[in-house]
N, C-alpha and C positions, 0 to 999 in steps of 0.2 A: 960487456957494457960496464962502464964505470959508475960510481955513485952519483957523480956530477951530472951525468947524462940523464939518469933517471929523474933527478930533481928538475932539470930543464924541461923534460918532457911533461911532467905533472904540472908545472907552472904554465907551460903553453896550453895544455888542455883545460886547465882551471881558467885561464884568461879567455879561452875560446868559449867556454860555457858561459862565462859572465857577459861576453859580448852577444852571445846568442840569446840570452835571457833579456838583456836590455834592449836589443834591437826589435824584438817582437812586442806585440801589445800584451801587457800583463794585466791580469785581473787585480782588483784591490787585495785579495788574499795573497796572491803571489808577491805582490809589492811588500805587503806586511812581513811575509816570511823572509824576504830578502833583506829587508831593513833590520829585523830582529837579529839576523845573523852578522850584521856588520859590527865594527868595533866602536863607533861613536854613540854613546848613549843619549846625549843632548839632541844630536841630530835625529836620532831615533824617535824620541818623544815627540818632536815637531812633526815628523813625517807621519807618525801614528795618528796624531790629532788631525792632521790634514786628511788622512784617509778615513777617519771616523766622520768627519764633516761631509766629506764627499759621499760616503755611504748613506748618511742620513738624508742628504739631498736626493741621492738616487731613490731611496725608499719613498720619500714624499712625492717625487715625480712619478714613480710607478703607481702609487696610490691614486694620484690625480688622473693619471691616464685611464686606470681602471674605472674610476667614477665617470669620466667623460665617455668611456666606451659603452658603460651601462646605460647612460642618458641617451646616447645615440641609438642603441639597440631598442630602447623603449620608444623613441620617436619613429624608428623604422617599423616597429610592430604596429603603432597607430596608423601609419601611412599605408601599410599593407591591408589593415582592416578596412580603412576608408576606400582603398582601390578596389577591394572585393565587393564592397557595397555598390560602388559606382559601376563595376562590370555587371552585377545582377540587375541594376536599374536600367542600364543601357540595353541589356538583353531583353527584358521585359518590354521596354519601350518599342524596340525594334519588332518584337513579335505582335505587340498590339497594333502597330502601323500595318503589318501585313494582314492581320485579321481585318482591319478597317478597309483595306484596299480590296479584300475579298468580299466585303459587303456584310460583315458581321455587325449585328445590332448591339451586342454587348461584348466587346472584346476583352473587357476585364474579367468577365465570367469564363470566357474560353481560355484566357491566359493561364488560369489555375489548372487546366487539364493538360497543359504542355509539359512533357517530362524534361527533367534537367539535362539528360544526355541525348536529347533529340538532335540528330545530325542534319536532317533535311526538313526544315520548317515548312517549306512550300508543299511538299508531299503530305505532311501531317495535316495542314490546313485543308487540302483537298479531301483527305479521308474524313476529317472532322466535319466538313461541310456536308458530306454524304450522310454521315451518321446523325447529325443534328441539324436538319434542314430549317427548323423553327428559329434557330438563332441567326440565320442569314436572310438578308433581304435581297432585293434586286440589285445588280451591279450598276453603279452610276457611271455612265460614260460622258466624259467632258471632251467634247470635240471642239477644239478651237477656243476654249475658254468661255467666259460668260457672255451672253448676248446683250448688247447695249443698243437700243433703238436710236436712229439718227435724229429723229425729230425732238427728242427730249434733250434739253440742255441742262448741263450740270453747272449750277451757278453758286457762287459763295453768297453769304447773307448780304454783303454790301452790293454786290451785283444785282441781287433780286430787288433790293430796296431802290436802286437806281432805275430798274426797269418799271417798278410800280409808279415811281415819280414821273418818268417819261410818259408812261401810258395816261397818267392823270392829266398831264399837261397837253397831251395830244401830239407828242412828238414821235 
């Protein structure tokens, strides 16, 4: 190999490296290193200033993103606490309804005896009823709803007044 061939190969590899670097996305630090190695100092200063401005914008954006994330996490924690309270309230309301349907006179007292990890509420209520019969009354059976006699009329106040006036006039 001659000396000119070596120079041509090194120039080709040097241009290939530069093309490879500029073709990929560079970080601000890589850009700054590349610019520091260039020959033009005025261009360098402008580019360094641009990179510093870009870096400061990125720092501000990152700080704002972290603050927004912290605010969202705080809201999520509040929502989780509220959801947990709603779940416990719903569970206690459901258990109180089941106690009322079983004929319990004081379902709020019986609710305190239900364990948190109780899987079968109906079975627990049956056992609780056997152990504490004084808390339970007779089961009420509503067959067909409430009884309304046919001879009694349900009238509004104005209809009652009209009926009184008609009876006074003899109609």
